[in-house]
N, C-alpha and C positions, 0 to 999 in steps of 0.2 A: 480382364487385365489384373484386377486386384487379386484374384485367386491365384494367378500365375506368380505374382510377386510373393504371396504368402508361401507358396511351395518352395521358392528359392531361398527363403529365410532358413538358416540352419540353427539347430539347437546345440547348446553346450551340454556337457555331462551334468552340470549343475541344474540346468533347466529340465533336462530329462528326468533326473532323479526327484526333483521337487515339484514338477508340474505335469509331466507326461506319463511317467511310469505308473503301473498299477498300484504302487505303494505311495504315490505322490501325496494323496490327501492326508494319510497318516503322517508323512514326513512334514507337511506344511503345519499340521497341528502341533507337532513336536517343536518346530521352529517358533511358532507363535508362543507356545508355553514357555520356551526357554528365555524369551525376551520380556515377558510380562510376569508381574507378581501373582496375578490371578489367572489360573489356567482356564481354558475354554471349558464350559460345561459339557458334559458328555452328551453327544448327539447334536452338537452345534453344526449347522450347515455351513460348508465352505463353498463360496461362490468364486470360482476362478474366472479370470477374464484376461484378454490381451488387447492392447491398443496398438496403433501404428508404432513402428520401431523408432521412437524419438531418442532412445538412449544409446542403442548399439548398432544402428544402421541395419545391414543385412545379416547380422549375426545375433541370434536371440540368446542373451545372457542375463535376463532378468525374469522374475516371476512376480505376479501380483494377484492378490485374492482379497475378498471381502469376508470378514468373519468377526463376530462379536462386536458389531458396530464400528469396525475399523477397516480401512483399506491399507493393506500392508504391501509395500514394494521392496523386494529384495533384489540386489544386483550382485555380481561377482566380478572382481578384477584380478587378472593374473599378471598384468603388466603394471606400469606406473599408474598410480591413482590420478584420475582426471579431476582437477580442481573445479571443473565446470559441472560436476554432478548435480549440484542444487538447481542450476538452470535447466538441465535436461530433465530433472525430476519435476520441475514446475510444468514444463510442457507435457510431460507424461501424465501428471495428475489431472491437468485440464482436460485431456482427452478421455481419461478414465471417468471423470464425472459426467462427461457427455454421454458415455455408455451407461452409467449407473442411474442418471436422473432423466426421467422421461421428458420430452420436449414440453408438453403441456404444463408439467409441474414447475418449470422454470419461470412461468409467468403468473403464477398464483400470487395473491396478496399475502397470504400467510407464509411464514418462513418455511423453507424446505429443509428437512433434516438431511445432513450429509454424514456418511461414515468418516470418521476421523482418520486422516492420512498419517502414515509413518513410513520413513524411508531409511533403509539400511543397505550398506554395501559391504560385502565380505571380501577381504584382501588376502590372497595367498600367493603373491608373487615372490620373485627372488630377491627384490630389493628390500633394504631395511625400511621398516615403516613402524609407526607408533602402534602400541597395543590397541588403542582406541582413540579416535579423533572425530570431532564434529565439524562438518563443513556447513557454512551458512551462505544463503543467497545474498544476504546484505553485504558480505565481504566483497562482492563484485560491484556494488553500487558506486557510481562516480562521486556523488555527493553523499557523505555520511553525516546526517544531521539528526541527532536524537533517535528516538524509537522508530524503526522503519515501518511504513504502512503495510508492507508485504514481506514476510519472512518465511523461509523454508530451510529446514535443517536435515542434513543427511548424516547419519551416524556410520562411520567407517570402522569396521571391526577386523582386526588382524587375526585370521584363523589358522595361521601357520602353527603346527604342533608345538614348536619351541617357545611360542609366546604364552602358552598356557592360559589363554583367555577363558574366563569362567563359563562362557556360553558353550564351550566344547564339553564341559562336564554336565551341562544341563540338557544337551541334545546329542544323543549317541550317534544318530545318522549323520549329523554335521561333523562330528568328531571323526567318524570313519571316512567321510568324504575328504576331510582335510588330510588325513593320513594317506589316503589313496593318491591324492594329487601330489603330495610330497614324494611318494615312491615313484610316481610317473616322472616328476621333474628330475629325480636322481638318475633314472635310466636315460632320460634325454641328455643329461650332462655327460654321462658315461660314454656316449658315442657308440653303444652297442647296437647291433642290428635288431630290428623288431622290438624297440624299447617298450611300446605300449602292450604288446602281447605278453612280454615278460613281466611288466608291472601288474597286469591283471592276474597272471598266474600266481605271482607272489602274494598278492592281496587275498586271493581265494584261499591259498594255503594258510594264511594268517587269520582268516575269518574277518577280513575287512571288506565290508559291502559284498560279502560272499554270495548271498542269494541273488542280489541284483546283477553282479558280474557274471555269474554262471548262466543267468537267463539271457543276458544281453551283451555278452563279451564282444562279439564281432561288431555290433552297433556302436559300442563304446569306443572301439578302435577307430572307427570312422569319425566319430564325434571328436575324438582327441586330435585326429589329423586336421579336421576343420578348425579346431581351436588353435592349433599351432599355426596354420596358415593365416588366421585372423590376427593373432597376436603379432606375427611377423609383419603383416601389412600395416598395422597401426603404429608400429615402432619405426617404420621407414619414414 
């Protein structure tokens, strides 16, 4: 049953580009280096993993990996930002640690070392949003009394090209992905027939994710159709 459910979970273009594609590991390293002052040493092993879909239900729109002593969780939003992302991320990291820490280790007397978690959400929707904002789990607490015993922060980064967030200059593949999604959205708004095929053609001509789109053009069209259906569903 679990295998059947996993097959029904659909990936976004973001997940395919940064998790599934043959270029995914290099893209993940580029993302990691863009958000940290110290780049990963050459040859660092990337351990990718997935947990039950606590963040996006039956649509896979997040990636997570373990590298350099850290667990990095990236998500993407194309609709309105969900203010409950810290809560969802809390559930996510709990299940991630269940995967990463062997059962026997949890009951040892000595402290068990854990990779440090970091949470990021990339926003490239049509609505106006801040260039960067931090969402905190403690903002949801009923009683706000001093320093919370449990805190979790999610950094939301607006990657729309017009926002000129510095991360786009540090990570070329994320910059091109942002440009690609903007072109896709423009064709959606135009009402033209086959907007996704036209967006892909334009991007290839402009050298935006050209290699990726030439290899996986038809798959990307299907992923974009699934994304559109998903975004429509959650807006209803």
